[in-house]
PyMOL CGO cylinders between C-alpha atoms (Angstrom):
from pymol import cmd
from pymol.cgo import CYLINDER

trace = [
    CYLINDER, 95.56, 139.74, 61.98, 92.64, 141.47, 63.71, 0.3, 1, 1, 1, 1, 1, 1,
    CYLINDER, 92.64, 141.47, 63.71, 92.97, 143.97, 66.54, 0.3, 1, 1, 1, 1, 1, 1,
    CYLINDER, 92.97, 143.97, 66.54, 92.20, 141.38, 69.23, 0.3, 1, 1, 1, 1, 1, 1,
    CYLINDER, 92.20, 141.38, 69.23, 94.97, 139.12, 67.92, 0.3, 1, 1, 1, 1, 1, 1,
    CYLINDER, 94.97, 139.12, 67.92, 97.39, 142.06, 67.90, 0.3, 1, 1, 1, 1, 1, 1,
    CYLINDER, 97.39, 142.06, 67.90, 96.41, 142.92, 71.45, 0.3, 1, 1, 1, 1, 1, 1,
    CYLINDER, 96.41, 142.92, 71.45, 96.94, 139.35, 72.60, 0.3, 1, 1, 1, 1, 1, 1,
    CYLINDER, 96.94, 139.35, 72.60, 100.34, 139.23, 70.90, 0.3, 1, 1, 1, 1, 1, 1,
    CYLINDER, 100.34, 139.23, 70.90, 101.26, 142.49, 72.63, 0.3, 1, 1, 1, 1, 1, 1,
    CYLINDER, 101.26, 142.49, 72.63, 100.14, 141.13, 76.01, 0.3, 1, 1, 1, 1, 1, 1,
    CYLINDER, 100.14, 141.13, 76.01, 102.23, 137.97, 75.58, 0.3, 1, 1, 1, 1, 1, 1,
    CYLINDER, 102.23, 137.97, 75.58, 105.36, 140.00, 74.87, 0.3, 1, 1, 1, 1, 1, 1,
    CYLINDER, 105.36, 140.00, 74.87, 104.87, 142.80, 77.38, 0.3, 1, 1, 1, 1, 1, 1,
    CYLINDER, 104.87, 142.80, 77.38, 103.80, 140.57, 80.26, 0.3, 1, 1, 1, 1, 1, 1,
    CYLINDER, 103.80, 140.57, 80.26, 106.54, 138.03, 79.62, 0.3, 1, 1, 1, 1, 1, 1,
    CYLINDER, 106.54, 138.03, 79.62, 104.10, 135.21, 78.92, 0.3, 1, 1, 1, 1, 1, 1,
    CYLINDER, 104.10, 135.21, 78.92, 106.16, 134.01, 75.96, 0.3, 1, 1, 1, 1, 1, 1,
    CYLINDER, 106.16, 134.01, 75.96, 108.27, 131.94, 78.37, 0.3, 1, 1, 1, 1, 1, 1,
    CYLINDER, 108.27, 131.94, 78.37, 105.26, 129.87, 79.39, 0.3, 1, 1, 1, 1, 1, 1,
    CYLINDER, 105.26, 129.87, 79.39, 104.04, 126.69, 77.68, 0.3, 1, 1, 1, 1, 1, 1,
    CYLINDER, 104.04, 126.69, 77.68, 101.60, 127.39, 74.83, 0.3, 1, 1, 1, 1, 1, 1,
    CYLINDER, 101.60, 127.39, 74.83, 98.58, 125.96, 76.65, 0.3, 1, 1, 1, 1, 1, 1,
    CYLINDER, 98.58, 125.96, 76.65, 99.25, 128.12, 79.73, 0.3, 1, 1, 1, 1, 1, 1,
    CYLINDER, 99.25, 128.12, 79.73, 99.74, 131.18, 77.50, 0.3, 1, 1, 1, 1, 1, 1,
    CYLINDER, 99.74, 131.18, 77.50, 96.37, 130.58, 75.87, 0.3, 1, 1, 1, 1, 1, 1,
    CYLINDER, 96.37, 130.58, 75.87, 94.66, 130.08, 79.21, 0.3, 1, 1, 1, 1, 1, 1,
    CYLINDER, 94.66, 130.08, 79.21, 96.06, 133.34, 80.59, 0.3, 1, 1, 1, 1, 1, 1,
    CYLINDER, 96.06, 133.34, 80.59, 95.35, 135.23, 77.36, 0.3, 1, 1, 1, 1, 1, 1,
    CYLINDER, 95.35, 135.23, 77.36, 91.72, 134.19, 77.41, 0.3, 1, 1, 1, 1, 1, 1,
    CYLINDER, 91.72, 134.19, 77.41, 91.33, 135.37, 80.99, 0.3, 1, 1, 1, 1, 1, 1,
    CYLINDER, 91.33, 135.37, 80.99, 93.22, 138.64, 80.55, 0.3, 1, 1, 1, 1, 1, 1,
    CYLINDER, 93.22, 138.64, 80.55, 91.49, 139.47, 77.27, 0.3, 1, 1, 1, 1, 1, 1,
    CYLINDER, 91.49, 139.47, 77.27, 88.10, 138.84, 78.85, 0.3, 1, 1, 1, 1, 1, 1,
    CYLINDER, 88.10, 138.84, 78.85, 88.88, 141.19, 81.74, 0.3, 1, 1, 1, 1, 1, 1,
    CYLINDER, 88.88, 141.19, 81.74, 90.26, 143.84, 79.39, 0.3, 1, 1, 1, 1, 1, 1,
    CYLINDER, 90.26, 143.84, 79.39, 87.26, 143.71, 77.07, 0.3, 1, 1, 1, 1, 1, 1,
    CYLINDER, 87.26, 143.71, 77.07, 84.93, 144.09, 80.04, 0.3, 1, 1, 1, 1, 1, 1,
    CYLINDER, 84.93, 144.09, 80.04, 86.86, 147.16, 81.19, 0.3, 1, 1, 1, 1, 1, 1,
    CYLINDER, 86.86, 147.16, 81.19, 86.71, 148.69, 77.73, 0.3, 1, 1, 1, 1, 1, 1,
    CYLINDER, 86.71, 148.69, 77.73, 82.98, 147.97, 77.54, 0.3, 1, 1, 1, 1, 1, 1,
    CYLINDER, 82.98, 147.97, 77.54, 82.31, 149.53, 80.94, 0.3, 1, 1, 1, 1, 1, 1,
    CYLINDER, 82.31, 149.53, 80.94, 84.33, 152.63, 80.12, 0.3, 1, 1, 1, 1, 1, 1,
    CYLINDER, 84.33, 152.63, 80.12, 82.57, 152.90, 76.75, 0.3, 1, 1, 1, 1, 1, 1,
    CYLINDER, 82.57, 152.90, 76.75, 79.11, 152.66, 78.31, 0.3, 1, 1, 1, 1, 1, 1,
    CYLINDER, 79.11, 152.66, 78.31, 80.08, 155.27, 80.88, 0.3, 1, 1, 1, 1, 1, 1,
    CYLINDER, 80.08, 155.27, 80.88, 81.15, 157.68, 78.14, 0.3, 1, 1, 1, 1, 1, 1,
    CYLINDER, 81.15, 157.68, 78.14, 78.00, 157.24, 76.04, 0.3, 1, 1, 1, 1, 1, 1,
    CYLINDER, 78.00, 157.24, 76.04, 74.98, 159.42, 76.70, 0.3, 1, 1, 1, 1, 1, 1,
    CYLINDER, 74.98, 159.42, 76.70, 71.69, 157.75, 77.67, 0.3, 1, 1, 1, 1, 1, 1,
    CYLINDER, 71.69, 157.75, 77.67, 70.55, 158.17, 74.08, 0.3, 1, 1, 1, 1, 1, 1,
    CYLINDER, 70.55, 158.17, 74.08, 73.83, 156.71, 72.82, 0.3, 1, 1, 1, 1, 1, 1,
    CYLINDER, 73.83, 156.71, 72.82, 73.48, 153.64, 75.05, 0.3, 1, 1, 1, 1, 1, 1,
    CYLINDER, 73.48, 153.64, 75.05, 69.92, 153.17, 73.82, 0.3, 1, 1, 1, 1, 1, 1,
    CYLINDER, 69.92, 153.17, 73.82, 71.03, 153.39, 70.19, 0.3, 1, 1, 1, 1, 1, 1,
    CYLINDER, 71.03, 153.39, 70.19, 73.91, 150.99, 70.85, 0.3, 1, 1, 1, 1, 1, 1,
    CYLINDER, 73.91, 150.99, 70.85, 71.53, 148.45, 72.39, 0.3, 1, 1, 1, 1, 1, 1,
    CYLINDER, 71.53, 148.45, 72.39, 69.22, 148.73, 69.37, 0.3, 1, 1, 1, 1, 1, 1,
    CYLINDER, 69.22, 148.73, 69.37, 72.15, 148.08, 67.05, 0.3, 1, 1, 1, 1, 1, 1,
    CYLINDER, 72.15, 148.08, 67.05, 73.15, 145.00, 69.07, 0.3, 1, 1, 1, 1, 1, 1,
    CYLINDER, 73.15, 145.00, 69.07, 69.59, 143.63, 68.97, 0.3, 1, 1, 1, 1, 1, 1,
    CYLINDER, 69.59, 143.63, 68.97, 69.49, 144.13, 65.20, 0.3, 1, 1, 1, 1, 1, 1,
    CYLINDER, 69.49, 144.13, 65.20, 72.71, 142.14, 64.81, 0.3, 1, 1, 1, 1, 1, 1,
    CYLINDER, 72.71, 142.14, 64.81, 75.03, 144.97, 63.79, 0.3, 1, 1, 1, 1, 1, 1,
    CYLINDER, 75.03, 144.97, 63.79, 78.49, 143.97, 62.61, 0.3, 1, 1, 1, 1, 1, 1,
    CYLINDER, 78.49, 143.97, 62.61, 81.47, 144.76, 64.90, 0.3, 1, 1, 1, 1, 1, 1,
    CYLINDER, 81.47, 144.76, 64.90, 82.74, 147.32, 62.38, 0.3, 1, 1, 1, 1, 1, 1,
    CYLINDER, 82.74, 147.32, 62.38, 79.37, 149.14, 62.46, 0.3, 1, 1, 1, 1, 1, 1,
    CYLINDER, 79.37, 149.14, 62.46, 79.42, 149.18, 66.26, 0.3, 1, 1, 1, 1, 1, 1,
    CYLINDER, 79.42, 149.18, 66.26, 82.95, 150.53, 66.32, 0.3, 1, 1, 1, 1, 1, 1,
    CYLINDER, 82.95, 150.53, 66.32, 82.07, 153.30, 63.86, 0.3, 1, 1, 1, 1, 1, 1,
    CYLINDER, 82.07, 153.30, 63.86, 79.06, 154.20, 66.00, 0.3, 1, 1, 1, 1, 1, 1,
    CYLINDER, 79.06, 154.20, 66.00, 81.25, 154.42, 69.09, 0.3, 1, 1, 1, 1, 1, 1,
    CYLINDER, 81.25, 154.42, 69.09, 83.88, 156.49, 67.28, 0.3, 1, 1, 1, 1, 1, 1,
    CYLINDER, 83.88, 156.49, 67.28, 81.23, 158.95, 66.18, 0.3, 1, 1, 1, 1, 1, 1,
    CYLINDER, 81.23, 158.95, 66.18, 79.57, 159.17, 69.61, 0.3, 1, 1, 1, 1, 1, 1,
    CYLINDER, 79.57, 159.17, 69.61, 82.53, 159.20, 71.98, 0.3, 1, 1, 1, 1, 1, 1,
    CYLINDER, 82.53, 159.20, 71.98, 85.08, 161.95, 71.65, 0.3, 1, 1, 1, 1, 1, 1,
    CYLINDER, 85.08, 161.95, 71.65, 88.60, 160.51, 71.23, 0.3, 1, 1, 1, 1, 1, 1,
    CYLINDER, 88.60, 160.51, 71.23, 87.22, 156.96, 71.36, 0.3, 1, 1, 1, 1, 1, 1,
    CYLINDER, 87.22, 156.96, 71.36, 90.41, 155.32, 70.13, 0.3, 1, 1, 1, 1, 1, 1,
    CYLINDER, 90.41, 155.32, 70.13, 92.51, 157.22, 72.69, 0.3, 1, 1, 1, 1, 1, 1,
    CYLINDER, 92.51, 157.22, 72.69, 90.07, 156.19, 75.42, 0.3, 1, 1, 1, 1, 1, 1,
    CYLINDER, 90.07, 156.19, 75.42, 90.37, 152.53, 74.45, 0.3, 1, 1, 1, 1, 1, 1,
    CYLINDER, 90.37, 152.53, 74.45, 94.16, 152.78, 74.27, 0.3, 1, 1, 1, 1, 1, 1,
    CYLINDER, 94.16, 152.78, 74.27, 94.18, 154.39, 77.71, 0.3, 1, 1, 1, 1, 1, 1,
    CYLINDER, 94.18, 154.39, 77.71, 92.20, 151.49, 79.18, 0.3, 1, 1, 1, 1, 1, 1,
    CYLINDER, 92.20, 151.49, 79.18, 94.60, 149.03, 77.52, 0.3, 1, 1, 1, 1, 1, 1,
    CYLINDER, 94.60, 149.03, 77.52, 97.68, 150.88, 78.78, 0.3, 1, 1, 1, 1, 1, 1,
    CYLINDER, 97.68, 150.88, 78.78, 96.30, 151.08, 82.33, 0.3, 1, 1, 1, 1, 1, 1,
    CYLINDER, 96.30, 151.08, 82.33, 95.48, 147.38, 82.26, 0.3, 1, 1, 1, 1, 1, 1,
    CYLINDER, 95.48, 147.38, 82.26, 98.94, 146.41, 81.01, 0.3, 1, 1, 1, 1, 1, 1,
    CYLINDER, 98.94, 146.41, 81.01, 100.62, 148.50, 83.71, 0.3, 1, 1, 1, 1, 1, 1,
    CYLINDER, 100.62, 148.50, 83.71, 98.41, 146.94, 86.37, 0.3, 1, 1, 1, 1, 1, 1,
    CYLINDER, 98.41, 146.94, 86.37, 99.24, 143.45, 85.10, 0.3, 1, 1, 1, 1, 1, 1,
    CYLINDER, 99.24, 143.45, 85.10, 102.98, 144.21, 85.01, 0.3, 1, 1, 1, 1, 1, 1,
    CYLINDER, 102.98, 144.21, 85.01, 102.83, 145.42, 88.61, 0.3, 1, 1, 1, 1, 1, 1,
    CYLINDER, 102.83, 145.42, 88.61, 100.95, 142.29, 89.68, 0.3, 1, 1, 1, 1, 1, 1,
    CYLINDER, 100.95, 142.29, 89.68, 103.43, 140.02, 87.90, 0.3, 1, 1, 1, 1, 1, 1,
    CYLINDER, 103.43, 140.02, 87.90, 106.46, 141.74, 89.44, 0.3, 1, 1, 1, 1, 1, 1,
    CYLINDER, 106.46, 141.74, 89.44, 105.19, 141.20, 93.00, 0.3, 1, 1, 1, 1, 1, 1,
]
cmd.load_cgo(trace, "trace")
């Protein structure tokens, strides 16, 4: 199971989506995952230096593998994994608040 699958499984449980029909779960997971990935990307780009963003873009254009990109980000953003987890935690809390309204 990759990290995106684990994240989606976590979202289903923590947001109480497991009570919904499978097709509705998938629809909501696609939307929430898309929003979350965009937030992580934006936060990542904000944390990278201008040179880091330039290098990242070059890697993308050359077709770098996701694992290579992640290693690059880990080496260029202090506490990268904690930053990503923080974005995920903030997102989950925001979603829980929205659901409970």
